C-alpha angles and dihedrals in degrees: 000000000000090000091051095046095045127017099031094061119199092349092058092048090050088054090050089053090053090049092048099050111015101051103035094123095047099041109019096166093051091045092052091048092048090050090052091050092049090056092064112105093222091054092046090052089063097045124112119256091252093052091049091051090049092049091049092049091049091049089056099039091113091057105038094180088069088063093067095082088054096056097090091051090045091053092053100039108018126112138197090292089056089054090051089053095046102041096074089057091065094067133106133228135208114264142153128060108346089348089289095148136049117235131191108260095221112019091178088066101036105045099089101028093245094127094054090043090052092051092047091048093051092046094051093046093047091047091053091055092058 
């Protein structure tokens, strides 16, 4: 962990992010430790732009409307993991009398199309890199 959080720079912090959020079911103790390390300001200061965006989106997952101000940064710096975090926010949910209608799950994110535009922008930028 000390190697990942220090001497490996952005790459090490990206690995910590993977440990923290991709393998939580398989290695819960390691995931919890990696999450704790990623919360340190000095570690965050060395993270890549994509990892910072992903951490900020995760920190606000319980209040999706707080994610809206992050969308421009996500579009510029996000990666495939950012898309995976944002895509569920584009959904709809049943609503109305006896769930007879479909409503947008998060109108604060969907009203102006910025969320879908952000996802498309990330996907096209990430695809170009390959």
